[in-house]
Steps between C-alpha positions, in 0.01 A plus 500: 500500500181707496551602864854611430381712205231667712751577775741640246238733353391606849859571591546714187191702592642568844827613351364723223191631678302453182130579513226358274308829524412681177346845445199331336420340836379842614312599185159477675593743775268800533805722539676599179867597527605759242863578572517841331185620676600378847848651499411835339584771755637433847509164680664393828597150606647313798702184456739244649753248378510149651774247440419143390447401864234764561720735703427870435828664401397846379197729504437803286264770379474593132346816352402477134403761242350365178437672169306335216534675162267267313788277386745467786461488878797658678532411869752688716553305822676627811590242767580571864627195695483441873879521522500850349604404149326674212477396136299579187377312192319612189274256318404563136205278412319461171164331446503254214215441248405173671459673836828380648776731621871544433704675764856634505717651774872570531551207738275258309685262270310481170124556514244431773190326367164559674170323439162598644199298605211658692647664812843336456815598316791258465851626425810298410839671478865484598631772731869597528473517878754702696654284777791729593657831398701328227300192396157393372321169452261411216182381677182368341168644624164325492286802585123506565282803563140473625263799495265521801189713568561852629813573299725245679734272305697204639827408335694178556824428317709187532873530429715216369841428351570197283162358611577535871264725694681780683214681668178693461397864484153599621364850432166666579409796277248768591352710224274790599238488229129538421407249768680700772366831372151357475520371856609841628220667306247255638627559853463876460152460350398272787624748757332794324172310478503422870589859591196615302283247683630629835423862405149398394440315831614804695271723300203266560575503873498880510170510316348248742610711796344812343168321448502337842708690760447225757744278304784740581437459875447124483133520589 
């Protein structure tokens, strides 16, 4: 009886793709993901969609422009797919008093709920997904975002319908920010410092030749 129950639960997990992860599991991370700060300005991302068997079906690039007005984060997304299709979506996201987020978009049914923990943000929502020119399908998304050092963010979203996993979307975001600018500034400072050292060495060599002409002729 116990074995049958365990197998049943295991089977349900395989079907639904449920995960025991919680945002609080990442609370001790040194990285802190603040959604409205990360997406302010321009962001670019590259992604792919895999079916439930792990076969890559589509790839895409998305360009995002975000505006935070102190109350609402507006994200305008422009998608370009590898088959030439283009689409757009606008997210309107509000930060709640408890630090969670509520997001709305034209193709989101109801409200998306997001909860943060350390470098992680977990979204749950239902998307009215376009499957043809004349039909859509309501699909549940279990969506995780993980902020990485250097302005990179990794996004993994599992899609399901009636508890059956349909596939997974993986996206890598790149956000030029202070870390990138600082790195460029440090590179320039390093190069400038070494150029100054080279000039100083050349000047010292000329002085040595002046004081001892035999150096110039290798004697």
